[in-house]
MDTraj code that builds the backbone (N, CA, C; nanometers):
import mdtraj as md
import numpy as np

residues = "MET ILE VAL VAL GLU ASP THR LYS LEU ALA PRO PRO ASN ALA ALA GLU GLN MET ILE THR HIS LEU ARG MET ASP ARG CYS PRO ASP CYS GLN LYS HIS SER LEU GLN PRO GLY PRO ARG GLY GLY SER ALA GLN ASN LEU THR CYS THR SER CYS GLY ALA ARG TRP ASN VAL ALA PRO PRO ARG TYR ILE MET PHE ALA GLN ARG ILE GLY".split()
xyz = np.array([
    [-4.9963, -1.7518, -4.3206],
    [-5.0213, -1.7412, -4.1784],
    [-4.9938, -1.8759, -4.1123],
    [-4.9261, -1.8731, -3.9991],
    [-4.8965, -1.9933, -3.9227],
    [-4.9846, -1.9942, -3.7986],
    [-5.0516, -2.1052, -3.7747],
    [-5.1379, -2.1186, -3.6580],
    [-5.0804, -2.2258, -3.5679],
    [-5.0652, -2.1941, -3.4406],
    [-5.0148, -2.2892, -3.3427],
    [-5.1044, -2.2842, -3.2211],
    [-5.1506, -2.3996, -3.1764],
    [-5.2283, -2.4071, -3.0541],
    [-5.1473, -2.4840, -2.9514],
    [-5.1022, -2.4149, -2.8485],
    [-5.0262, -2.4793, -2.7429],
    [-5.0258, -2.3865, -2.6227],
    [-5.0919, -2.4261, -2.5156],
    [-5.1012, -2.3409, -2.3975],
    [-4.9696, -2.3330, -2.3216],
    [-4.8718, -2.4177, -2.3538],
    [-4.7439, -2.4175, -2.2835],
    [-4.6438, -2.3185, -2.3430],
    [-4.6794, -2.2542, -2.4523],
    [-4.5860, -2.1609, -2.5162],
    [-4.5767, -2.0325, -2.4361],
    [-4.4564, -1.9855, -2.4110],
    [-4.4385, -1.8628, -2.3347],
    [-4.3742, -1.7512, -2.4167],
    [-4.2535, -1.7700, -2.4709],
    [-4.1893, -1.6603, -2.5443],
    [-4.2676, -1.6224, -2.6697],
    [-4.2584, -1.4962, -2.7121],
    [-4.3327, -1.4516, -2.8297],
    [-4.2975, -1.5287, -2.9569],
    [-4.1736, -1.5723, -2.9717],
    [-4.1340, -1.6421, -3.0943],
    [-4.1401, -1.7944, -3.0787],
    [-4.1984, -1.8434, -2.9722],
    [-4.2044, -1.9877, -2.9480],
    [-4.2850, -2.0603, -3.0557],
    [-4.3906, -1.9986, -3.1060],
    [-4.4717, -2.0617, -3.2100],
    [-4.3891, -2.0843, -3.3361],
    [-4.3117, -1.9840, -3.3762],
    [-4.2269, -1.9973, -3.4947],
    [-4.1205, -2.1045, -3.4733],
    [-4.0628, -2.1084, -3.3540],
    [-3.9614, -2.2095, -3.3239],
    [-4.0208, -2.3495, -3.3283],
    [-4.1421, -2.3657, -3.2748],
    [-4.2061, -2.4964, -3.2745],
    [-4.2323, -2.5440, -3.4182],
    [-4.2857, -2.4560, -3.5010],
    [-4.3127, -2.4912, -3.6407],
    [-4.1823, -2.5257, -3.7120],
    [-4.0765, -2.4486, -3.6882],
    [-3.9470, -2.4753, -3.7510],
    [-3.8964, -2.6135, -3.7131],
    [-3.9035, -2.6491, -3.5863],
    [-3.8599, -2.7820, -3.5416],
    [-3.9423, -2.8917, -3.6085],
    [-4.0739, -2.8752, -3.6116],
    [-4.1599, -2.9772, -3.6725],
    [-4.1312, -2.9913, -3.8213],
    [-4.1057, -2.8807, -3.8896],
    [-4.0739, -2.8870, -4.0330],
    [-3.9425, -2.9605, -4.0579],
    [-3.8520, -2.9589, -3.9598],
    [-3.7232, -3.0269, -3.9727],
    [-3.7292, -3.1693, -3.9150],
    [-3.8505, -3.2188, -3.8905],
    [-3.8698, -3.3517, -3.8299],
    [-3.7992, -3.3629, -3.6955],
    [-3.8047, -3.2561, -3.6184],
    [-3.7426, -3.2525, -3.4864],
    [-3.8511, -3.2203, -3.3827],
    [-3.8500, -3.2917, -3.2733],
    [-3.9463, -3.2689, -3.1661],
    [-3.9215, -3.1331, -3.1008],
    [-4.0244, -3.0478, -3.0902],
    [-4.0065, -2.9183, -3.0254],
    [-3.9758, -2.9307, -2.8755],
    [-4.0140, -3.0418, -2.8137],
    [-3.9933, -3.0592, -2.6696],
    [-3.8530, -3.1081, -2.6352],
    [-3.8069, -3.2156, -2.7005],
    [-3.6772, -3.2746, -2.6639],
    [-3.5678, -3.2485, -2.7680],
    [-3.6026, -3.1863, -2.8800],
    [-3.5080, -3.1473, -2.9849],
    [-3.4461, -3.2647, -3.0610],
    [-3.4991, -3.3852, -3.0451],
    [-3.4426, -3.5010, -3.1147],
    [-3.5167, -3.5268, -3.2452],
    [-3.4452, -3.5840, -3.3414],
    [-3.5049, -3.6204, -3.4704],
    [-3.5707, -3.7577, -3.4551],
    [-3.6826, -3.7615, -3.3868],
    [-3.7456, -3.8908, -3.3595],
    [-3.8963, -3.8863, -3.3778],
    [-3.9442, -3.8061, -3.4744],
    [-4.0878, -3.7973, -3.4982],
    [-4.1341, -3.9118, -3.5869],
    [-4.2339, -3.9825, -3.5392],
    [-4.2906, -4.0968, -3.6105],
    [-4.4277, -4.0559, -3.6639],
    [-4.4514, -4.0685, -3.7947],
    [-4.5831, -4.0350, -3.8483],
    [-4.6889, -4.1315, -3.7974],
    [-4.8085, -4.0771, -3.7773],
    [-4.9199, -4.1584, -3.7294],
    [-5.0393, -4.1456, -3.8221],
    [-5.1604, -4.1595, -3.7681],
    [-5.2812, -4.1532, -3.8509],
    [-5.2949, -4.0201, -3.9239],
    [-5.3581, -4.0280, -4.0426],
    [-5.3852, -3.9102, -4.1243],
    [-5.5340, -3.8983, -4.1455],
    [-5.5773, -3.7749, -4.1647],
    [-5.7173, -3.7499, -4.1969],
    [-5.7296, -3.6144, -4.2624],
    [-5.7879, -3.6111, -4.3806],
    [-5.7982, -3.4847, -4.4535],
    [-5.6598, -3.4312, -4.4842],
    [-5.6323, -3.3090, -4.4437],
    [-5.5004, -3.2512, -4.4692],
    [-5.4103, -3.2576, -4.3464],
    [-5.4510, -3.3284, -4.2422],
    [-5.3730, -3.3329, -4.1174],
    [-5.3113, -3.4706, -4.0950],
    [-5.2039, -3.4708, -4.0157],
    [-5.1380, -3.5956, -3.9782],
    [-5.0896, -3.5837, -3.8346],
    [-5.0968, -3.6932, -3.7609],
    [-5.0441, -3.6973, -3.6250],
    [-4.8974, -3.7373, -3.6292],
    [-4.8175, -3.6755, -3.5428],
    [-4.6764, -3.7093, -3.5263],
    [-4.6524, -3.7411, -3.3793],
    [-4.5741, -3.8445, -3.3519],
    [-4.5390, -3.8810, -3.2153],
    [-4.3886, -3.8879, -3.2029],
    [-4.3348, -3.8285, -3.0969],
    [-4.1918, -3.8358, -3.0709],
    [-4.1633, -3.9685, -3.0009],
    [-4.0805, -4.0499, -3.0616],
    [-4.0488, -4.1798, -3.0028],
    [-3.9512, -4.1657, -2.8866],
    [-3.8985, -4.0475, -2.8671],
    [-3.8029, -4.0244, -2.7592],
    [-3.8724, -3.9790, -2.6301],
    [-3.9555, -3.8741, -2.6402],
    [-4.0178, -3.8194, -2.5189],
    [-4.1682, -3.8432, -2.5113],
    [-4.2296, -3.8905, -2.6211],
    [-4.3726, -3.9215, -2.6194],
    [-4.4645, -3.8055, -2.6548],
    [-4.4101, -3.6868, -2.6844],
    [-4.4940, -3.5734, -2.7229],
    [-4.5670, -3.6074, -2.8522],
    [-4.6924, -3.5601, -2.8620],
    [-4.7735, -3.5885, -2.9812],
    [-4.8257, -3.4580, -3.0388],
    [-4.8279, -3.4537, -3.1728],
    [-4.8678, -3.3331, -3.2439],
    [-4.9614, -3.3683, -3.3575],
    [-5.0517, -3.2768, -3.3885],
    [-5.1361, -3.2855, -3.5067],
    [-5.0923, -3.1695, -3.5940],
    [-5.0485, -3.1989, -3.7164],
    [-4.9969, -3.0948, -3.8054],
    [-5.0694, -3.0993, -3.9391],
    [-5.0754, -2.9833, -4.0060],
    [-5.1376, -2.9761, -4.1378],
    [-5.0727, -2.8636, -4.2158],
    [-5.0507, -2.8788, -4.3414],
    [-5.0367, -3.0078, -4.4094],
    [-4.9077, -3.0763, -4.3639],
    [-4.8983, -3.2062, -4.3805],
    [-4.7825, -3.2800, -4.3283],
    [-4.6468, -3.2377, -4.3857],
    [-4.6398, -3.1960, -4.5110],
    [-4.5109, -3.1624, -4.5732],
    [-4.4622, -3.0236, -4.5330],
    [-4.5434, -2.9228, -4.5538],
    [-4.5048, -2.7857, -4.5198],
    [-4.6009, -2.7378, -4.4124],
    [-4.5641, -2.7549, -4.2881],
    [-4.6546, -2.7356, -4.1752],
    [-4.6929, -2.5885, -4.1584],
    [-4.8232, -2.5624, -4.1568],
    [-4.8772, -2.4289, -4.1327],
    [-4.9620, -2.4277, -4.0057],
    [-4.9998, -2.5448, -3.9574],
    [-5.0827, -2.5570, -3.8382],
    [-5.0246, -2.6671, -3.7511],
    [-5.0133, -2.6415, -3.6226],
    [-4.9656, -2.7431, -3.5300],
    [-5.0453, -2.7340, -3.4005],
    [-5.0844, -2.8493, -3.3508],
    [-5.1616, -2.8552, -3.2273],
    [-5.1103, -2.9720, -3.1438],
    [-5.0830, -2.9462, -3.0167],
    [-5.0389, -3.0528, -2.9270],
    [-5.1561, -3.1462, -2.8996],
    [-5.1301, -3.2752, -2.8994],
    [-5.2318, -3.3749, -2.8677],
    [-5.2060, -3.4224, -2.7250],
    [-5.3071, -3.4166, -2.6432],
    [-5.2955, -3.4679, -2.5057],
    [-5.2488, -3.3736, -2.4077],
])
top = md.Topology()
chain = top.add_chain()
for i, resn in enumerate(residues, 1):
    res = top.add_residue(resn, chain, resSeq=i)
    for name in ("N", "CA", "C"):
        top.add_atom(name, md.element.get_by_symbol(name[0]), res)
traj = md.Trajectory(xyz[None], top)
């Protein structure tokens, strides 16, 4: 099961697309390969896009099953 928390998602398949982008180290917002790893805690890690500034909390970091927008 994939869990995504993002109030900005509109299309039905947007959650799957967002997870796919994050798994490919690509920002779901600007589509660039510019995700910088940040702090970790437990099974989660923060990712920040150095291009557009979008921030995400993902778990687990390698094979993402949960994603939440930060901020």
